[in-house]
C-alpha positions in Angstrom: -23.1 -58.9 58.6 -23.7 -58.1 62.3 -26.2 -55.5 63.6 -23.2 -53.3 64.7 -21.7 -53.3 61.2 -25.2 -52.6 59.7 -25.4 -49.6 62.0 -22.1 -48.3 60.8 -23.1 -48.8 57.1 -26.4 -47.0 57.7 -24.6 -44.1 59.4 -22.0 -43.8 56.6 -24.6 -43.9 53.8 -26.8 -41.3 55.5 -24.0 -39.0 56.2 -22.5 -39.6 52.7 -25.7 -38.9 50.9 -26.3 -35.7 52.8 -22.7 -34.6 52.3 -22.8 -35.3 48.5 -26.0 -33.3 48.2 -24.6 -30.4 50.3 -21.2 -30.5 48.5 -22.9 -30.4 45.1 -24.8 -27.2 46.1 -21.6 -25.8 47.6 -19.7 -26.3 44.3 -22.5 -24.6 42.3 -22.6 -21.7 44.8 -18.8 -21.2 44.4 -19.0 -21.3 40.6 -21.7 -18.7 40.6 -19.8 -16.7 43.3 -16.6 -16.7 41.2 -18.5 -15.4 38.2 -20.2 -12.6 40.1 -17.3 -11.4 42.2 -14.6 -11.6 39.5 -11.1 -12.9 40.2 -9.9 -10.1 42.6 -12.9 -10.1 45.0 -13.3 -13.9 44.7 -9.7 -14.2 45.8 -10.5 -12.0 48.8 -13.4 -14.2 49.7 -11.3 -17.4 49.5 -8.4 -15.8 51.5 -10.8 -14.7 54.2 -12.1 -18.2 54.4 -8.5 -19.5 54.8 -8.0 -17.1 57.7 -11.3 -18.2 59.2 -10.2 -21.8 59.0 -7.3 -21.1 61.3 -9.6 -19.2 63.7 -11.9 -22.2 63.8 -8.9 -24.4 64.6 -8.5 -22.4 67.8 -12.2 -22.6 68.6 -12.8 -26.3 67.7 -9.4 -27.7 68.3 -9.5 -31.5 68.6 -12.4 -31.5 71.0 -14.9 -33.3 68.6 -12.8 -36.4 68.3 -12.4 -36.8 72.0 -16.0 -36.0 72.9 -17.3 -38.3 70.2 -15.1 -41.1 71.6 -16.1 -40.7 75.2 -19.8 -40.3 74.6 -19.8 -43.3 72.2 -18.3 -45.4 75.0 -20.6 -44.0 77.7 -23.8 -42.3 76.5 -24.7 -41.5 80.0 -22.1 -38.8 80.2 -23.5 -36.9 77.1 -24.8 -33.9 79.0 -21.6 -33.4 80.9 -19.6 -33.4 77.6 -22.0 -31.1 75.8 -21.9 -28.6 78.7 -18.1 -28.7 78.9 -17.8 -28.2 75.1 -20.1 -25.2 75.1 -18.3 -23.5 77.9 -14.8 -23.7 76.6 -15.7 -23.2 72.9 -17.8 -20.1 73.5 -15.0 -18.6 75.5 -12.4 -19.4 72.8 -14.8 -18.0 70.1 -15.2 -14.7 72.1 -11.4 -14.4 72.4 -10.8 -15.2 68.7 -13.7 -13.1 67.5 -12.4 -10.2 69.5 -9.1 -10.6 67.7 -10.8 -10.6 64.3 -12.9 -7.6 65.2 -10.0 -5.6 66.5 -7.9 -6.3 63.4 -10.9 -5.3 61.2 -11.4 -2.0 63.0 -7.7 -1.1 63.1 -7.2 -1.8 59.3 -10.5 0.0 58.4 -13.9 -1.4 57.6 -13.7 0.2 54.2 -11.3 -2.6 53.2 -13.2 -5.7 51.8 -11.0 -8.2 53.7 -11.6 -6.3 57.0 -15.3 -6.2 56.4 -15.5 -9.9 55.6 -13.5 -11.0 58.6 -15.8 -8.9 60.9 -18.7 -10.9 59.4 -16.9 -14.2 60.0 -16.7 -13.6 63.7 -20.3 -14.9 63.6 -19.0 -18.1 62.2 -16.7 -18.6 65.1 -19.6 -18.3 67.6 -21.9 -20.5 65.5 -19.3 -23.3 65.3 -18.6 -23.0 69.0 -22.2 -24.0 69.9 -22.8 -26.8 67.4 -23.8 -30.2 68.9 -23.1 -32.0 65.6 -20.5 -34.3 67.2 -23.1 -35.5 69.7 -25.4 -36.9 67.0 -22.4 -38.7 65.4 -21.4 -40.3 68.7 -24.9 -41.6 69.3 -25.5 -43.0 65.8 -28.0 -40.4 64.8 -26.6 -39.3 61.4 -29.8 -38.0 59.8 -29.8 -34.7 61.6 -26.2 -33.7 60.7 -26.8 -34.7 57.1 -30.0 -32.5 56.9 -28.2 -29.6 58.7 -25.4 -29.6 56.1 -28.0 -29.5 53.3 -29.9 -26.7 54.9 -26.7 -24.7 55.4 -25.8 -25.0 51.7 -29.3 -24.2 50.5 -29.0 -20.9 52.4 -25.6 -20.1 51.0 -26.5 -21.0 47.4 -29.8 -19.0 47.7 -27.9 -16.0 48.9 -25.4 -16.2 46.1 -28.0 -16.8 43.4 -30.4 -14.1 44.4 -28.2 -11.4 46.0 -24.7 -11.6 44.7 -24.5 -9.8 41.4 -21.2 -7.9 41.3 -17.9 -7.5 43.3 -19.6 -4.9 45.4 -21.8 -7.7 46.9 -18.8 -9.4 48.6 -20.2 -8.8 52.1 -23.5 -10.4 51.1 -21.7 -13.6 50.2 -20.1 -13.6 53.7 -23.4 -13.1 55.4 -24.9 -15.9 53.4 -22.1 -18.2 54.5 -22.6 -17.4 58.2 -26.4 -17.5 58.0 -26.2 -21.0 56.5 -24.1 -22.3 59.3 -26.4 -20.6 61.8 -29.5 -22.3 60.3 -27.8 -25.7 60.4 -26.9 -25.3 64.1 -30.4 -24.2 65.0 -31.8 -27.2 63.3 -29.5 -29.5 65.3 -30.5 -28.0 68.6 -34.2 -28.3 67.6 -33.8 -32.0 66.8 -32.1 -32.7 70.1 -33.9 -30.2 72.4 -32.6 -31.5 75.8 -34.8 -30.5 78.7 -31.8 -29.1 80.6 -28.0 -29.0 80.4 -27.7 -29.2 84.2 -25.7 -32.2 85.4 -23.7 -33.2 88.5 -21.1 -34.7 86.3 -18.2 -32.6 85.2 -15.6 -33.1 82.5 -12.1 -31.9 83.7 -11.0 -29.3 81.3 -7.4 -30.3 81.9 -8.3 -33.8 80.7 -10.1 -32.4 77.6 -7.1 -30.2 76.6 -4.6 -32.9 77.3 -6.4 -35.5 75.3 -7.3 -33.2 72.4 -4.0 -31.4 72.1 -2.4 -34.0 69.8 -5.5 -33.9 67.6 -5.3 -30.1 67.5 -1.7 -30.2 66.4 -2.6 -32.9 63.8 -5.3 -30.6 62.4 -2.8 -27.7 62.2 -0.2 -29.9 60.6 -2.8 -31.2 58.2 -3.5 -27.7 56.9 0.2 -27.1 56.4 0.4 -30.4 54.6 -2.2 -29.3 52.0 -1.2 -25.6 51.9 2.6 -25.6 51.6 2.6 -26.5 47.9 1.0 -23.2 46.9 3.3 -21.2 49.1 6.4 -23.0 47.6 5.2 -22.3 44.1 4.8 -18.6 44.9 8.1 -18.3 46.8 10.1 -19.9 44.0 8.8 -17.9 41.1 6.2 -20.4 39.8 3.1 -18.3 40.6 1.9 -18.8 37.0 1.4 -22.5 37.7 -0.7 -22.1 40.8 -4.0 -21.9 39.0 -3.4 -25.0 37.0 -2.1 -26.9 40.0 -5.1 -26.0 42.2 -7.5 -27.0 39.4 -6.0 -30.4 39.3 -5.8 -30.6 43.1 -9.5 -29.7 43.4 -10.4 -32.6 41.1 -8.2 -35.0 43.1 -9.6 -34.0 46.4 -13.2 -33.9 45.4 -13.9 -37.0 47.6 -12.6 -35.2 50.8 -16.1 -34.6 52.2 -17.1 -38.2 51.8 -13.7 -39.2 53.4 -14.4 -36.9 56.3 -17.8 -38.5 56.9 -16.2 -42.0 56.7 -14.0 -41.0 59.5 -16.9 -39.5 61.5 -18.9 -42.7 61.0 -16.2 -45.2 62.0 -14.8 -43.4 65.1 -17.7 -44.4 67.3 -17.6 -48.0 66.1 -13.8 -48.2 66.7 -14.2 -46.6 70.1 -16.5 -49.4 71.2 -13.8 -51.9 70.3 -10.9 -50.1 72.1 -10.9 -52.6 75.0 -9.9 -55.5 72.6 -6.9 -54.3 70.5 -6.9 -57.4 68.4 -10.5 -56.9 67.2 -9.8 -53.2 66.6 -6.8 -54.0 64.5 -8.7 -56.6 62.5 -11.6 -54.3 61.8 -9.4 -51.4 60.9 -7.2 -53.5 58.6 -10.2 -54.9 56.8 -11.9 -51.6 56.3 -8.6 -50.0 55.3 -8.1 -52.6 52.6 -11.5 -51.9 51.1 -10.8 -48.2 51.2 -7.5 -48.7 49.4 -9.2 -50.7 46.7 -11.8 -48.0 46.2 -9.0 -45.4 45.9 -7.2 -47.5 43.3 -10.3 -47.8 41.1 -11.1 -44.1 41.3 -7.5 -43.1 40.6 -7.4 -45.4 37.5 -10.6 -43.9 36.2 -9.4 -40.3 36.7 -6.0 -41.1 35.1 -7.7 -42.4 32.0 -10.1 -39.4 31.8 -7.9 -36.6 33.1 -8.1 -34.4 30.0 -11.9 -34.7 29.8 -12.4 -34.1 33.6 -10.3 -31.0 33.8 -11.8 -29.5 30.6 -15.3 -30.3 31.7 -15.0 -28.8 35.1 -12.8 -25.8 34.5 -12.8 -25.1 30.8 -10.3 -25.7 27.9 -7.8 -23.2 29.2 -7.1 -25.6 32.1 -6.2 -28.5 29.8 -2.5 -28.5 30.8 -3.6 -29.3 34.4 -4.4 -32.8 33.3 -0.7 -33.8 33.6 -0.8 -32.8 37.3 -4.1 -34.6 37.9 -2.7 -37.9 36.6 -0.2 -37.7 39.4 -2.2 -36.1 42.2 -5.1 -38.5 41.9 -2.9 -41.4 43.1 -3.0 -39.9 46.6 -6.4 -41.6 47.0 -5.2 -45.2 47.3 -3.0 -44.0 50.3 -5.3 -41.3 51.7 -8.4 -43.5 52.0 -6.9 -46.3 54.1 -4.8 -44.0 56.3 -8.0 -42.0 57.1 -9.4 -45.3 58.5 -6.2 -46.1 60.5 -6.2 -42.7 62.0 -9.6 -43.2 63.6 -8.4 -46.5 65.1 -5.5 -44.6 66.7 -7.9 -42.1 68.1 -10.2 -44.8 69.4 -7.3 -46.5 71.2 -6.2 -43.3 72.9 -3.1 -43.0 70.7 -3.8 -39.6 69.1 -0.2 -38.5 70.1 1.1 -41.1 67.7 -1.1 -39.7 65.0 0.4 -36.3 65.6 3.8 -37.7 65.0 2.6 -39.4 61.8 1.1 -36.1 60.5 4.3 -34.3 61.3 6.3 -36.9 59.4 4.1 -36.4 56.4 4.4 -32.6 56.6 8.2 -32.9 56.8 8.2 -35.1 53.7 6.0 -32.7 51.8 8.0 -29.6 52.8 11.4 -31.2 52.1 10.4 -32.5 48.7 8.8 -29.2 47.7 12.0 -27.3 48.6 14.0 -29.9 46.6 11.8 -30.2 43.5 9.7 -27.1 43.0 12.5 -24.8 41.8 13.3 -27.1 38.9 10.0 -29.0 38.4 7.4 -26.5 39.5 3.9 -27.8 40.0 5.0 -31.2 38.7 7.3 -31.4 41.7 4.5 -30.4 44.0 2.4 -33.2 42.6 5.0 -35.8 43.3 5.8 -34.4 46.8 2.1 -34.6 47.7 1.8 -38.3 46.7 5.1 -39.2 48.5 3.9 -37.5 51.7 0.7 -39.5 51.6 2.7 -42.7 51.2 4.8 -41.9 54.2 1.7 -40.9 56.2 0.0 -44.2 55.5 3.1 -46.3 56.4 3.7 -44.5 59.7 0.0 -44.9 60.6 0.0 -48.6 59.9 3.2 -49.1 61.8 1.8 -47.1 64.8 -1.4 -49.2 64.9 0.4 -52.6 64.7 3.1 -51.8 67.3 2.3 -53.8 70.4 1.9 -51.8 73.6 1.8 -52.6 77.3 
């Protein structure tokens, strides 16, 4: 194994270990939070986070992928990219935060949702100034891993010591934002550049043009994973949503590790962009191993679906096992297509990735509309797997297609 591949493995393991630890604390915090807030206020908390996620899309957009790619190729332009990212993201955060605050004031701060969204304006600003992507681009994975753990320690501590009843909803929101803030402060302390002054400048038009397809892909990706629940509610199957989401959470438990796999391999693929043959070979080999891992995990989850669902969510969620046995088979397709997407980003073909995501979304929506009325959550399960199959096939075809 070459030194370059060893660097990738070290980065992936470091990030993965930190993410597993942080994710474990996050799961524990959410369990404690749900018990303290009770279903109604817990639903408000989760809904507010969903709204925040769309606000963060506006602030973060697809900038991280582009900045990571460019700094991995040319570390000398690091300061210019950091400065450009700070300028545009802080501006976007102020605009989006003003929208959140205005909505909260108009609807009344006595409403729990309004109060929580006002608190979450802090999350918009914190995420605007994070230099996390810079550490990933330069193969320094330890700092982001530690920052994730520190963030979740703060959130878990807040929930454990301060959240006792539904009246403590705002404390949970403050703990969430405070954890993110601590993580970002740690990252800046680990980097501590002498100055952000530079003669180099990143054309904002270039940044927006390059990142726009990635931003659209992120938006489509959220639709890909959210439309199932909307379809169940719209077609009178609301009583199946809880069971379906329980199964879905089990099947997507590897999402954080998958996200860090993508973050780890993008810099490596970016360094191979000048030789498409080598990039295709590396991506194909890694995608094959990822698919094999997905098959093994899916087989194990299929065999133990009943025990897994009951252990995690309780005996009342037993019927969700039938959905889990289907949903878990997204993994053999989801793992390799995550690899192939990074190869497309590294070779400046993020527009093709946007097309691929759109194809997956169309497949998911069409099958939901066709199947949910008669099959309910079972139809959602099959539509999710089919959309991942289509997503993988289009990603593979896009990467293999010769270009001039």
